[in-house]
Phi, psi and omega in degrees: 000134176255138178270140177274140179271145179298141177302146177298143181293126178272127174262136183281128183275176179253155173240171175264143174301134185290346183257308185250348176087011179283140178291127179223159168293152182294144173216167182304330185270342188053040177226150177286171186294318179301315181288325177299321180296327179281332184272325190243129177259105182287343178266015179298135181091351179263117176299143181257352179220157175218144177268126176240126183275134183233131173267117183293330181287311182261356181052057177226160181255144179278123176251102187305147010277329185209012183264137175252131184231144183269125182225142170278156175302141180058027178270162178299321181299315180293322174297317180298319179295318178296320185288329178295329174296324182275345194305322184292328180271000185244040182294330183255020184239140175243117182279132178253319177217130181224141181203167175282139176231117181258130176244116181275138178262144180246000000 
């Protein structure tokens, strides 16, 4: 009786990134992480801006259809108001963490 030997352990080789040529483990895109970040926009289809109406006289924000609410800058209430405006376009997105991000121009 002959014993079958276990198959030799296969070690996964590396391939070269199709864009920059860096050795990487194979993946469906055949690209390294850095090249994927430059080529693919994971936030495609998600609006980056929303228009919120603000009354300078009473310092309130318009919450459609006709309610004006007072919110402090960077408050939860203002963030909720902005998210309500985006809600219709975010049907396939699950938000984990959301916050205000201010970019100062010099």
